[in-house]
MARMI-129074 format. One record per atom (N, C-alpha, C): residue number from 0; residue in one letter; x, y, z. Coordinates in pm, whole numbers, plus 50000, padded with zeros to 5 digits. Example, Ala and Ser with C-alpha at 12.3 -4.5 7.8 and 13.67 -1.06 7.14 Angstrom:
<rs>
<r num="0" residuo="a" X="51319" Y="49431" Z="50780"/>
<r num="0" residuo="a" X="51230" Y="49550" Z="50780"/>
<r num="0" residuo="a" X="51320" Y="49670" Z="50780"/>
<r num="1" residuo="s" X="51285" Y="49775" Z="50708"/>
<r num="1" residuo="s" X="51367" Y="49894" Z="50714"/>
<r num="1" residuo="s" X="51290" Y="50003" Z="50787"/>
</rs>
This chain:
<rs>
<r num="0" residuo="x" X="78965" Y="96909" Z="82818"/>
<r num="0" residuo="x" X="79067" Y="96767" Z="82821"/>
<r num="0" residuo="x" X="78950" Y="96646" Z="82978"/>
<r num="1" residuo="x" X="78964" Y="96550" Z="82935"/>
<r num="1" residuo="x" X="78938" Y="96415" Z="82960"/>
<r num="1" residuo="x" X="78972" Y="96373" Z="83111"/>
<r num="2" residuo="x" X="78892" Y="96385" Z="83216"/>
<r num="2" residuo="x" X="78908" Y="96226" Z="83366"/>
<r num="2" residuo="x" X="78988" Y="96212" Z="83321"/>
<r num="3" residuo="x" X="79054" Y="96165" Z="83389"/>
<r num="3" residuo="x" X="79091" Y="96007" Z="83427"/>
<r num="3" residuo="x" X="79061" Y="95931" Z="83569"/>
<r num="4" residuo="x" X="79001" Y="95848" Z="83571"/>
<r num="4" residuo="x" X="78965" Y="95785" Z="83642"/>
<r num="4" residuo="x" X="79039" Y="95692" Z="83712"/>
<r num="5" residuo="x" X="79043" Y="95595" Z="83872"/>
<r num="5" residuo="x" X="79135" Y="95536" Z="83858"/>
<r num="5" residuo="x" X="78978" Y="95429" Z="83879"/>
<r num="6" residuo="x" X="79034" Y="95285" Z="83781"/>
<r num="6" residuo="x" X="78954" Y="95195" Z="83824"/>
<r num="6" residuo="x" X="78936" Y="95132" Z="83980"/>
<r num="7" residuo="x" X="79024" Y="95186" Z="84055"/>
<r num="7" residuo="x" X="78983" Y="95132" Z="84214"/>
<r num="7" residuo="x" X="78886" Y="95142" Z="84287"/>
<r num="8" residuo="x" X="78853" Y="95278" Z="84247"/>
<r num="8" residuo="x" X="78816" Y="95385" Z="84289"/>
<r num="8" residuo="x" X="78878" Y="95493" Z="84363"/>
<r num="9" residuo="x" X="78963" Y="95465" Z="84420"/>
<r num="9" residuo="x" X="79070" Y="95536" Z="84475"/>
<r num="9" residuo="x" X="79068" Y="95682" Z="84401"/>
<r num="10" residuo="x" X="78986" Y="95776" Z="84499"/>
<r num="10" residuo="x" X="79001" Y="95954" Z="84429"/>
<r num="10" residuo="x" X="79114" Y="96015" Z="84420"/>
<r num="11" residuo="x" X="79229" Y="96017" Z="84476"/>
<r num="11" residuo="x" X="79327" Y="96071" Z="84536"/>
<r num="11" residuo="x" X="79397" Y="96044" Z="84570"/>
<r num="12" residuo="x" X="79579" Y="96030" Z="84643"/>
<r num="12" residuo="x" X="79617" Y="95990" Z="84715"/>
<r num="12" residuo="x" X="79642" Y="96016" Z="84819"/>
<r num="13" residuo="x" X="79536" Y="96128" Z="84890"/>
<r num="13" residuo="x" X="79499" Y="96157" Z="84985"/>
<r num="13" residuo="x" X="79407" Y="95977" Z="85039"/>
<r num="14" residuo="x" X="79318" Y="95968" Z="84963"/>
<r num="14" residuo="x" X="79265" Y="95853" Z="84967"/>
<r num="14" residuo="x" X="79280" Y="95732" Z="84969"/>
<r num="15" residuo="x" X="79406" Y="95715" Z="84832"/>
<r num="15" residuo="x" X="79576" Y="95642" Z="84913"/>
<r num="15" residuo="x" X="79572" Y="95562" Z="85071"/>
<r num="16" residuo="x" X="79674" Y="95698" Z="85058"/>
<r num="16" residuo="x" X="79696" Y="95703" Z="85238"/>
<r num="16" residuo="x" X="79613" Y="95622" Z="85328"/>
<r num="17" residuo="x" X="79508" Y="95692" Z="85328"/>
<r num="17" residuo="x" X="79396" Y="95658" Z="85407"/>
<r num="17" residuo="x" X="79409" Y="95501" Z="85437"/>
<r num="18" residuo="x" X="79376" Y="95460" Z="85298"/>
<r num="18" residuo="x" X="79385" Y="95332" Z="85270"/>
<r num="18" residuo="x" X="79479" Y="95227" Z="85357"/>
<r num="19" residuo="x" X="79590" Y="95288" Z="85308"/>
<r num="19" residuo="x" X="79730" Y="95176" Z="85387"/>
<r num="19" residuo="x" X="79732" Y="95206" Z="85556"/>
<r num="20" residuo="x" X="79682" Y="95326" Z="85543"/>
<r num="20" residuo="x" X="79705" Y="95348" Z="85771"/>
<r num="20" residuo="x" X="79576" Y="95230" Z="85785"/>
<r num="21" residuo="x" X="79502" Y="95222" Z="85713"/>
<r num="21" residuo="x" X="79392" Y="95140" Z="85759"/>
<r num="21" residuo="x" X="79388" Y="95023" Z="85739"/>
<r num="22" residuo="x" X="79476" Y="94997" Z="85654"/>
<r num="22" residuo="x" X="79483" Y="94839" Z="85643"/>
<r num="22" residuo="x" X="79633" Y="94797" Z="85677"/>
<r num="23" residuo="x" X="79737" Y="94767" Z="85752"/>
<r num="23" residuo="x" X="79839" Y="94737" Z="85759"/>
<r num="23" residuo="x" X="79920" Y="94629" Z="85768"/>
<r num="24" residuo="x" X="79793" Y="94539" Z="85753"/>
<r num="24" residuo="x" X="79843" Y="94419" Z="85680"/>
<r num="24" residuo="x" X="79905" Y="94387" Z="85622"/>
<r num="25" residuo="x" X="79833" Y="94428" Z="85469"/>
<r num="25" residuo="x" X="79848" Y="94420" Z="85330"/>
<r num="25" residuo="x" X="80001" Y="94561" Z="85360"/>
<r num="26" residuo="x" X="80051" Y="94671" Z="85357"/>
<r num="26" residuo="x" X="80125" Y="94687" Z="85400"/>
<r num="26" residuo="x" X="80262" Y="94648" Z="85435"/>
<r num="27" residuo="x" X="80232" Y="94599" Z="85564"/>
<r num="27" residuo="x" X="80349" Y="94475" Z="85597"/>
<r num="27" residuo="x" X="80345" Y="94378" Z="85470"/>
<r num="28" residuo="x" X="80272" Y="94291" Z="85427"/>
<r num="28" residuo="x" X="80301" Y="94167" Z="85275"/>
<r num="28" residuo="x" X="80401" Y="94236" Z="85165"/>
<r num="29" residuo="x" X="80272" Y="94407" Z="85105"/>
<r num="29" residuo="x" X="80429" Y="94411" Z="85089"/>
<r num="29" residuo="x" X="80523" Y="94495" Z="85167"/>
<r num="30" residuo="x" X="80572" Y="94481" Z="85190"/>
<r num="30" residuo="x" X="80730" Y="94525" Z="85276"/>
<r num="30" residuo="x" X="80776" Y="94440" Z="85308"/>
<r num="31" residuo="x" X="80751" Y="94283" Z="85332"/>
<r num="31" residuo="x" X="80818" Y="94133" Z="85262"/>
<r num="31" residuo="x" X="80873" Y="94109" Z="85231"/>
<r num="32" residuo="x" X="80694" Y="94088" Z="85105"/>
<r num="32" residuo="x" X="80806" Y="94010" Z="84936"/>
<r num="32" residuo="x" X="80888" Y="94166" Z="84907"/>
<r num="33" residuo="x" X="80920" Y="94277" Z="84939"/>
<r num="33" residuo="x" X="81029" Y="94335" Z="84883"/>
<r num="33" residuo="x" X="81141" Y="94326" Z="84972"/>
<r num="34" residuo="x" X="81160" Y="94336" Z="85075"/>
<r num="34" residuo="x" X="81262" Y="94237" Z="85134"/>
<r num="34" residuo="x" X="81332" Y="94111" Z="85142"/>
<r num="35" residuo="x" X="81156" Y="94041" Z="85078"/>
<r num="35" residuo="x" X="81229" Y="93881" Z="84974"/>
<r num="35" residuo="x" X="81290" Y="93869" Z="84832"/>
<r num="36" residuo="x" X="81234" Y="93955" Z="84809"/>
<r num="36" residuo="x" X="81306" Y="94056" Z="84716"/>
<r num="36" residuo="x" X="81457" Y="94142" Z="84662"/>
<r num="37" residuo="x" X="81482" Y="94233" Z="84734"/>
<r num="37" residuo="x" X="81681" Y="94192" Z="84803"/>
<r num="37" residuo="x" X="81712" Y="94126" Z="84821"/>
<r num="38" residuo="x" X="81649" Y="94004" Z="84915"/>
<r num="38" residuo="x" X="81756" Y="93867" Z="84967"/>
<r num="38" residuo="x" X="81680" Y="93783" Z="84879"/>
<r num="39" residuo="x" X="81659" Y="93762" Z="84747"/>
<r num="39" residuo="x" X="81665" Y="93650" Z="84615"/>
<r num="39" residuo="x" X="81776" Y="93791" Z="84573"/>
<r num="40" residuo="x" X="81754" Y="93874" Z="84529"/>
<r num="40" residuo="x" X="81839" Y="93970" Z="84440"/>
<r num="40" residuo="x" X="81985" Y="93970" Z="84461"/>
<r num="41" residuo="x" X="82000" Y="93917" Z="84557"/>
<r num="41" residuo="x" X="82157" Y="93949" Z="84626"/>
<r num="41" residuo="x" X="82262" Y="93849" Z="84669"/>
<r num="42" residuo="x" X="82124" Y="93714" Z="84668"/>
<r num="42" residuo="x" X="82188" Y="93562" Z="84634"/>
<r num="42" residuo="x" X="82201" Y="93580" Z="84570"/>
<r num="43" residuo="x" X="82147" Y="93593" Z="84420"/>
<r num="43" residuo="x" X="82144" Y="93587" Z="84309"/>
<r num="43" residuo="x" X="82112" Y="93498" Z="84206"/>
<r num="44" residuo="x" X="82024" Y="93426" Z="84298"/>
<r num="44" residuo="x" X="81876" Y="93344" Z="84191"/>
<r num="44" residuo="x" X="81788" Y="93314" Z="84299"/>
<r num="45" residuo="x" X="81648" Y="93260" Z="84296"/>
<r num="45" residuo="x" X="81520" Y="93279" Z="84283"/>
<r num="45" residuo="x" X="81546" Y="93157" Z="84416"/>
<r num="46" residuo="x" X="81450" Y="93181" Z="84492"/>
<r num="46" residuo="x" X="81435" Y="93095" Z="84639"/>
<r num="46" residuo="x" X="81453" Y="92956" Z="84638"/>
<r num="47" residuo="x" X="81509" Y="92856" Z="84660"/>
<r num="47" residuo="x" X="81450" Y="92734" Z="84610"/>
<r num="47" residuo="x" X="81354" Y="92643" Z="84737"/>
<r num="48" residuo="x" X="81315" Y="92600" Z="84660"/>
<r num="48" residuo="x" X="81237" Y="92448" Z="84702"/>
<r num="48" residuo="x" X="81246" Y="92539" Z="84883"/>
<r num="49" residuo="x" X="81287" Y="92463" Z="84975"/>
<r num="49" residuo="x" X="81276" Y="92435" Z="85079"/>
<r num="49" residuo="x" X="81313" Y="92613" Z="85143"/>
<r num="50" residuo="x" X="81349" Y="92710" Z="85048"/>
<r num="50" residuo="x" X="81294" Y="92892" Z="85129"/>
<r num="50" residuo="x" X="81232" Y="92929" Z="85088"/>
<r num="51" residuo="x" X="81143" Y="92847" Z="84961"/>
<r num="51" residuo="x" X="80962" Y="92898" Z="84961"/>
<r num="51" residuo="x" X="80942" Y="92867" Z="85049"/>
<r num="52" residuo="x" X="80983" Y="92796" Z="85165"/>
<r num="52" residuo="x" X="80851" Y="92705" Z="85255"/>
<r num="52" residuo="x" X="80903" Y="92763" Z="85361"/>
<r num="53" residuo="x" X="81026" Y="92817" Z="85375"/>
<r num="53" residuo="x" X="80997" Y="92898" Z="85481"/>
<r num="53" residuo="x" X="80994" Y="93032" Z="85518"/>
<r num="54" residuo="x" X="81006" Y="93123" Z="85373"/>
<r num="54" residuo="x" X="80912" Y="93220" Z="85305"/>
<r num="54" residuo="x" X="80763" Y="93219" Z="85316"/>
<r num="55" residuo="x" X="80746" Y="93098" Z="85315"/>
<r num="55" residuo="x" X="80588" Y="93147" Z="85281"/>
<r num="55" residuo="x" X="80531" Y="93103" Z="85403"/>
<r num="56" residuo="x" X="80619" Y="93032" Z="85534"/>
<r num="56" residuo="x" X="80552" Y="93062" Z="85711"/>
<r num="56" residuo="x" X="80588" Y="93167" Z="85765"/>
<r num="57" residuo="x" X="80676" Y="93186" Z="85723"/>
<r num="57" residuo="x" X="80724" Y="93384" Z="85778"/>
<r num="57" residuo="x" X="80619" Y="93464" Z="85705"/>
<r num="58" residuo="x" X="80559" Y="93451" Z="85628"/>
<r num="58" residuo="x" X="80435" Y="93496" Z="85558"/>
<r num="58" residuo="x" X="80351" Y="93468" Z="85631"/>
<r num="59" residuo="x" X="80339" Y="93355" Z="85637"/>
<r num="59" residuo="x" X="80197" Y="93366" Z="85764"/>
<r num="59" residuo="x" X="80172" Y="93410" Z="85862"/>
<r num="60" residuo="x" X="80341" Y="93393" Z="85989"/>
<r num="60" residuo="x" X="80389" Y="93432" Z="86084"/>
<r num="60" residuo="x" X="80407" Y="93636" Z="86070"/>
<r num="61" residuo="x" X="80399" Y="93687" Z="85976"/>
<r num="61" residuo="x" X="80373" Y="93808" Z="85993"/>
<r num="61" residuo="x" X="80225" Y="93840" Z="85956"/>
<r num="62" residuo="x" X="80158" Y="93784" Z="85931"/>
<r num="62" residuo="x" X="80042" Y="93781" Z="85886"/>
<r num="62" residuo="x" X="79985" Y="93863" Z="86048"/>
<r num="63" residuo="x" X="79946" Y="93747" Z="86089"/>
<r num="63" residuo="x" X="79935" Y="93660" Z="86243"/>
<r num="63" residuo="x" X="80001" Y="93795" Z="86330"/>
<r num="64" residuo="x" X="80101" Y="93842" Z="86319"/>
<r num="64" residuo="x" X="80167" Y="93926" Z="86422"/>
<r num="64" residuo="x" X="80104" Y="94081" Z="86390"/>
<r num="65" residuo="x" X="80127" Y="94071" Z="86211"/>
<r num="65" residuo="x" X="80048" Y="94250" Z="86229"/>
<r num="65" residuo="x" X="79971" Y="94267" Z="86240"/>
<r num="66" residuo="x" X="79853" Y="94127" Z="86274"/>
<r num="66" residuo="x" X="79727" Y="94158" Z="86294"/>
<r num="66" residuo="x" X="79687" Y="94247" Z="86430"/>
<r num="67" residuo="x" X="79775" Y="94199" Z="86526"/>
<r num="67" residuo="x" X="79850" Y="94265" Z="86682"/>
<r num="67" residuo="x" X="79899" Y="94418" Z="86696"/>
<r num="68" residuo="x" X="80038" Y="94372" Z="86627"/>
<r num="68" residuo="x" X="80093" Y="94481" Z="86632"/>
<r num="68" residuo="x" X="80155" Y="94554" Z="86469"/>
<r num="69" residuo="x" X="80070" Y="94668" Z="86424"/>
<r num="69" residuo="x" X="80096" Y="94583" Z="86280"/>
<r num="69" residuo="x" X="80243" Y="94771" Z="86253"/>
<r num="70" residuo="x" X="80184" Y="94867" Z="86392"/>
<r num="70" residuo="x" X="80370" Y="94947" Z="86366"/>
<r num="70" residuo="x" X="80466" Y="94872" Z="86362"/>
<r num="71" residuo="x" X="80455" Y="94811" Z="86450"/>
<r num="71" residuo="x" X="80583" Y="94751" Z="86470"/>
<r num="71" residuo="x" X="80611" Y="94704" Z="86362"/>
<r num="72" residuo="x" X="80560" Y="94632" Z="86308"/>
<r num="72" residuo="x" X="80582" Y="94516" Z="86257"/>
<r num="72" residuo="x" X="80586" Y="94532" Z="86107"/>
<r num="73" residuo="x" X="80590" Y="94671" Z="86095"/>
<r num="73" residuo="x" X="80604" Y="94810" Z="85934"/>
<r num="73" residuo="x" X="80692" Y="94837" Z="86008"/>
<r num="74" residuo="x" X="80730" Y="94925" Z="86130"/>
<r num="74" residuo="x" X="80845" Y="95034" Z="86126"/>
<r num="74" residuo="x" X="80991" Y="94929" Z="86109"/>
<r num="75" residuo="x" X="80937" Y="94797" Z="86171"/>
<r num="75" residuo="x" X="81053" Y="94673" Z="86160"/>
<r num="75" residuo="x" X="81110" Y="94604" Z="85953"/>
<r num="76" residuo="x" X="80999" Y="94617" Z="85945"/>
<r num="76" residuo="x" X="80993" Y="94564" Z="85741"/>
<r num="76" residuo="x" X="81076" Y="94723" Z="85670"/>
<r num="77" residuo="x" X="81040" Y="94849" Z="85722"/>
<r num="77" residuo="x" X="81079" Y="94883" Z="85641"/>
<r num="77" residuo="x" X="81248" Y="94954" Z="85689"/>
<r num="78" residuo="x" X="81327" Y="94892" Z="85801"/>
<r num="78" residuo="x" X="81412" Y="94949" Z="85869"/>
<r num="78" residuo="x" X="81499" Y="94804" Z="85770"/>
<r num="79" residuo="x" X="81410" Y="94684" Z="85798"/>
<r num="79" residuo="x" X="81457" Y="94627" Z="85711"/>
<r num="79" residuo="x" X="81507" Y="94636" Z="85618"/>
<r num="80" residuo="x" X="81424" Y="94671" Z="85520"/>
<r num="80" residuo="x" X="81491" Y="94718" Z="85375"/>
<r num="80" residuo="x" X="81554" Y="94823" Z="85397"/>
<r num="81" residuo="x" X="81546" Y="94922" Z="85413"/>
<r num="81" residuo="x" X="81662" Y="95050" Z="85496"/>
<r num="81" residuo="x" X="81829" Y="95029" Z="85480"/>
<r num="82" residuo="x" X="81844" Y="94916" Z="85587"/>
<r num="82" residuo="x" X="81963" Y="94803" Z="85607"/>
<r num="82" residuo="x" X="82035" Y="94749" Z="85440"/>
<r num="83" residuo="x" X="81916" Y="94670" Z="85402"/>
<r num="83" residuo="x" X="81945" Y="94555" Z="85298"/>
<r num="83" residuo="x" X="81963" Y="94656" Z="85255"/>
<r num="84" residuo="x" X="81881" Y="94784" Z="85174"/>
<r num="84" residuo="x" X="81921" Y="94897" Z="85076"/>
<r num="84" residuo="x" X="82067" Y="94927" Z="85054"/>
<r num="85" residuo="x" X="82110" Y="94989" Z="85248"/>
<r num="85" residuo="x" X="82284" Y="95039" Z="85242"/>
<r num="85" residuo="x" X="82350" Y="94898" Z="85198"/>
<r num="86" residuo="x" X="82332" Y="94754" Z="85243"/>
<r num="86" residuo="x" X="82424" Y="94663" Z="85146"/>
<r num="86" residuo="x" X="82462" Y="94624" Z="85062"/>
<r num="87" residuo="x" X="82342" Y="94662" Z="84990"/>
<r num="87" residuo="x" X="82380" Y="94653" Z="84779"/>
<r num="87" residuo="x" X="82324" Y="94762" Z="84773"/>
<r num="88" residuo="x" X="82394" Y="94837" Z="84797"/>
<r num="88" residuo="x" X="82353" Y="94939" Z="84735"/>
<r num="88" residuo="x" X="82403" Y="94984" Z="84586"/>
<r num="89" residuo="x" X="82512" Y="94858" Z="84505"/>
<r num="89" residuo="x" X="82550" Y="94895" Z="84384"/>
<r num="89" residuo="x" X="82443" Y="94798" Z="84362"/>
<r num="90" residuo="x" X="82392" Y="94626" Z="84353"/>
<r num="90" residuo="x" X="82289" Y="94636" Z="84345"/>
<r num="90" residuo="x" X="82163" Y="94640" Z="84323"/>
<r num="91" residuo="x" X="82112" Y="94748" Z="84354"/>
<r num="91" residuo="x" X="81956" Y="94842" Z="84349"/>
<r num="91" residuo="x" X="82016" Y="94928" Z="84212"/>
<r num="92" residuo="x" X="82114" Y="94934" Z="84265"/>
<r num="92" residuo="x" X="82166" Y="95114" Z="84143"/>
<r num="92" residuo="x" X="82170" Y="95025" Z="84045"/>
<r num="93" residuo="x" X="82247" Y="94890" Z="84002"/>
<r num="93" residuo="x" X="82248" Y="94770" Z="83884"/>
<r num="93" residuo="x" X="82064" Y="94746" Z="83835"/>
<r num="94" residuo="x" X="81952" Y="94785" Z="83900"/>
<r num="94" residuo="x" X="81856" Y="94686" Z="83877"/>
<r num="94" residuo="x" X="81797" Y="94832" Z="83863"/>
<r num="95" residuo="x" X="81772" Y="94979" Z="83959"/>
<r num="95" residuo="x" X="81730" Y="95034" Z="83861"/>
<r num="95" residuo="x" X="81780" Y="95115" Z="83717"/>
<r num="96" residuo="x" X="81854" Y="95053" Z="83696"/>
<r num="96" residuo="x" X="81977" Y="95076" Z="83595"/>
<r num="96" residuo="x" X="81920" Y="95030" Z="83498"/>
<r num="97" residuo="x" X="81865" Y="94902" Z="83538"/>
<r num="97" residuo="x" X="81834" Y="94787" Z="83400"/>
<r num="97" residuo="x" X="81689" Y="94859" Z="83364"/>
<r num="98" residuo="x" X="81584" Y="94925" Z="83495"/>
<r num="98" residuo="x" X="81457" Y="94859" Z="83401"/>
<r num="98" residuo="x" X="81525" Y="95039" Z="83392"/>
<r num="99" residuo="x" X="81565" Y="95138" Z="83411"/>
<r num="99" residuo="x" X="81559" Y="95280" Z="83347"/>
<r num="99" residuo="x" X="81615" Y="95267" Z="83176"/>
<r num="100" residuo="x" X="81676" Y="95158" Z="83158"/>
<r num="100" residuo="x" X="81722" Y="95139" Z="82990"/>
<r num="100" residuo="x" X="81672" Y="95092" Z="82965"/>
<r num="101" residuo="x" X="81501" Y="95012" Z="83048"/>
<r num="101" residuo="x" X="81464" Y="94895" Z="82981"/>
<r num="101" residuo="x" X="81334" Y="95003" Z="82923"/>
<r num="102" residuo="x" X="81261" Y="95122" Z="83044"/>
<r num="102" residuo="x" X="81205" Y="95221" Z="82976"/>
<r num="102" residuo="x" X="81194" Y="95345" Z="82904"/>
<r num="103" residuo="x" X="81320" Y="95378" Z="82830"/>
<r num="103" residuo="x" X="81426" Y="95483" Z="82798"/>
<r num="103" residuo="x" X="81407" Y="95405" Z="82669"/>
<r num="104" residuo="x" X="81395" Y="95527" Z="82535"/>
<r num="104" residuo="x" X="81372" Y="95441" Z="82372"/>
<r num="104" residuo="x" X="81569" Y="95430" Z="82360"/>
<r num="105" residuo="x" X="81597" Y="95314" Z="82244"/>
<r num="105" residuo="x" X="81725" Y="95329" Z="82186"/>
<r num="105" residuo="x" X="81704" Y="95507" Z="82075"/>
<r num="106" residuo="x" X="81830" Y="95515" Z="82106"/>
<r num="106" residuo="x" X="81861" Y="95628" Z="82045"/>
<r num="106" residuo="x" X="81919" Y="95604" Z="81871"/>
<r num="107" residuo="x" X="81904" Y="95535" Z="81746"/>
<r num="107" residuo="x" X="81957" Y="95534" Z="81633"/>
<r num="107" residuo="x" X="82022" Y="95640" Z="81561"/>
<r num="108" residuo="x" X="82155" Y="95610" Z="81502"/>
<r num="108" residuo="x" X="82221" Y="95729" Z="81499"/>
<r num="108" residuo="x" X="82295" Y="95844" Z="81495"/>
<r num="109" residuo="x" X="82230" Y="95963" Z="81537"/>
<r num="109" residuo="x" X="82304" Y="96027" Z="81629"/>
<r num="109" residuo="x" X="82260" Y="96161" Z="81717"/>
<r num="110" residuo="x" X="82366" Y="96107" Z="81829"/>
<r num="110" residuo="x" X="82328" Y="96200" Z="81899"/>
<r num="110" residuo="x" X="82254" Y="96297" Z="82012"/>
<r num="111" residuo="x" X="82224" Y="96359" Z="82095"/>
<r num="111" residuo="x" X="82214" Y="96526" Z="82126"/>
<r num="111" residuo="x" X="82362" Y="96618" Z="82119"/>
<r num="112" residuo="x" X="82502" Y="96520" Z="82178"/>
<r num="112" residuo="x" X="82591" Y="96577" Z="82193"/>
<r num="112" residuo="x" X="82664" Y="96560" Z="82049"/>
<r num="113" residuo="x" X="82613" Y="96507" Z="81913"/>
<r num="113" residuo="x" X="82663" Y="96523" Z="81838"/>
<r num="113" residuo="x" X="82554" Y="96657" Z="81751"/>
<r num="114" residuo="x" X="82486" Y="96700" Z="81727"/>
<r num="114" residuo="x" X="82424" Y="96751" Z="81716"/>
<r num="114" residuo="x" X="82407" Y="96899" Z="81774"/>
<r num="115" residuo="x" X="82410" Y="96938" Z="81879"/>
<r num="115" residuo="x" X="82482" Y="96998" Z="81941"/>
<r num="115" residuo="x" X="82624" Y="97033" Z="81893"/>
<r num="116" residuo="x" X="82702" Y="96908" Z="81872"/>
<r num="116" residuo="x" X="82888" Y="97004" Z="81788"/>
<r num="116" residuo="x" X="82811" Y="97033" Z="81645"/>
<r num="117" residuo="x" X="82762" Y="96973" Z="81615"/>
<r num="117" residuo="x" X="82741" Y="97024" Z="81427"/>
<r num="117" residuo="x" X="82675" Y="97106" Z="81427"/>
<r num="118" residuo="x" X="82584" Y="97223" Z="81578"/>
<r num="118" residuo="x" X="82519" Y="97342" Z="81591"/>
<r num="118" residuo="x" X="82612" Y="97410" Z="81524"/>
</rs>
Protein backbone atom coordinates (compact mmCIF):
# COMPACT_ATOMS: atom_id res chain seq x y z
CA UNK A 1 0.00 0.00 0.00
CA UNK A 2 1.52 3.36 -0.96
CA UNK A 3 2.07 5.94 1.75
CA UNK A 4 0.46 9.34 1.40
CA UNK A 5 2.67 12.28 2.30
CA UNK A 6 1.44 15.77 2.95
CA UNK A 7 2.96 18.36 0.62
CA UNK A 8 3.55 20.84 3.45
CA UNK A 9 6.10 18.64 5.17
CA UNK A 10 3.82 18.09 8.17
CA UNK A 11 4.38 14.51 9.26
CA UNK A 12 1.30 14.04 11.38
CA UNK A 13 -1.23 15.63 13.66
CA UNK A 14 1.30 16.22 16.43
CA UNK A 15 3.45 18.33 14.14
CA UNK A 16 0.42 20.36 13.10
CA UNK A 17 -0.57 20.94 16.73
CA UNK A 18 2.98 21.98 17.61
CA UNK A 19 2.97 24.41 14.67
CA UNK A 20 -0.35 25.94 15.80
CA UNK A 21 0.89 26.27 19.38
CA UNK A 22 4.07 27.99 18.22
CA UNK A 23 2.30 30.30 15.73
CA UNK A 24 -0.73 31.78 17.44
CA UNK A 25 -1.09 34.80 15.11
CA UNK A 26 -2.22 32.67 12.11
CA UNK A 27 -4.62 30.84 14.43
CA UNK A 28 -6.04 34.18 15.58
CA UNK A 29 -6.51 35.28 11.96
CA UNK A 30 -8.31 32.04 11.08
CA UNK A 31 -10.62 32.48 14.08
CA UNK A 32 -11.21 36.13 13.09
CA UNK A 33 -12.20 35.04 9.58
CA UNK A 34 -14.57 32.49 11.11
CA UNK A 35 -16.17 35.17 13.31
CA UNK A 36 -16.53 37.51 10.33
CA UNK A 37 -18.02 34.67 8.25
CA UNK A 38 -20.61 33.82 10.89
CA UNK A 39 -21.51 37.50 11.21
CA UNK A 40 -21.90 37.84 7.43
CA UNK A 41 -24.07 34.73 7.35
CA UNK A 42 -26.28 36.13 10.11
CA UNK A 43 -26.71 39.39 8.17
CA UNK A 44 -27.52 37.47 5.01
CA UNK A 45 -25.06 39.31 2.78
CA UNK A 46 -21.36 40.02 2.37
CA UNK A 47 -19.94 43.14 4.00
CA UNK A 48 -20.17 46.38 2.04
CA UNK A 49 -17.14 48.65 1.43
CA UNK A 50 -17.37 50.40 4.77
CA UNK A 51 -17.72 47.16 6.73
CA UNK A 52 -14.87 45.56 4.74
CA UNK A 53 -12.62 48.51 5.61
CA UNK A 54 -13.56 48.11 9.27
CA UNK A 55 -12.80 44.40 9.13
CA UNK A 56 -9.40 45.13 7.56
CA UNK A 57 -8.53 47.60 10.33
CA UNK A 58 -9.76 45.13 12.94
CA UNK A 59 -7.60 42.38 11.40
CA UNK A 60 -4.53 44.62 11.55
CA UNK A 61 -5.22 45.50 15.19
CA UNK A 62 -5.82 41.83 15.92
CA UNK A 63 -2.41 40.89 14.51
CA UNK A 64 -0.73 43.60 16.59
CA UNK A 65 -2.46 42.53 19.80
CA UNK A 66 -1.94 38.82 19.04
CA UNK A 67 1.77 39.53 18.78
CA UNK A 68 1.73 40.67 22.42
CA UNK A 69 -0.86 38.42 24.12
CA UNK A 70 -1.71 35.62 21.68
CA UNK A 71 -3.31 33.28 24.22
CA UNK A 72 -5.80 35.92 25.34
CA UNK A 73 -6.73 36.85 21.76
CA UNK A 74 -7.23 33.23 20.69
CA UNK A 75 -9.30 32.47 23.80
CA UNK A 76 -11.47 35.56 23.24
CA UNK A 77 -12.06 34.78 19.56
CA UNK A 78 -12.85 31.14 20.32
CA UNK A 79 -15.36 32.21 22.98
CA UNK A 80 -16.88 34.67 20.50
CA UNK A 81 -17.30 31.89 17.95
CA UNK A 82 -19.00 29.69 20.56
CA UNK A 83 -21.39 32.49 21.54
CA UNK A 84 -22.22 33.29 17.92
CA UNK A 85 -22.73 29.62 17.15
CA UNK A 86 -25.15 29.26 20.06
CA UNK A 87 -27.08 32.39 19.03
CA UNK A 88 -27.35 31.30 15.41
CA UNK A 89 -27.55 27.53 15.72
CA UNK A 90 -30.31 27.24 13.11
CA UNK A 91 -28.27 29.19 10.57
CA UNK A 92 -25.14 27.12 11.18
CA UNK A 93 -27.13 23.89 11.00
CA UNK A 94 -28.57 25.02 7.66
CA UNK A 95 -25.08 25.82 6.33
CA UNK A 96 -23.78 22.40 7.40
CA UNK A 97 -26.83 20.75 5.84
CA UNK A 98 -26.16 22.53 2.53
CA UNK A 99 -22.52 21.41 2.61
CA UNK A 100 -23.61 17.86 3.45
CA UNK A 101 -26.13 17.87 0.61
CA UNK A 102 -23.42 19.02 -1.80
CA UNK A 103 -21.08 16.25 -0.69
CA UNK A 104 -23.55 13.35 -0.71
CA UNK A 105 -24.54 11.88 -4.04
CA UNK A 106 -28.15 12.05 -5.12
CA UNK A 107 -29.61 8.55 -5.47
CA UNK A 108 -31.96 8.19 -8.42
CA UNK A 109 -34.65 5.54 -8.39
CA UNK A 110 -34.96 3.15 -5.46
CA UNK A 111 -33.84 4.27 -2.05
CA UNK A 112 -32.56 1.97 0.67
CA UNK A 113 -35.96 1.95 2.40
CA UNK A 114 -37.71 0.87 -0.79
CA UNK A 115 -35.14 -1.86 -1.33
CA UNK A 116 -35.60 -3.04 2.27
CA UNK A 117 -39.38 -3.13 1.91
CA UNK A 118 -39.09 -5.21 -1.25
CA UNK A 119 -36.96 -7.84 0.53
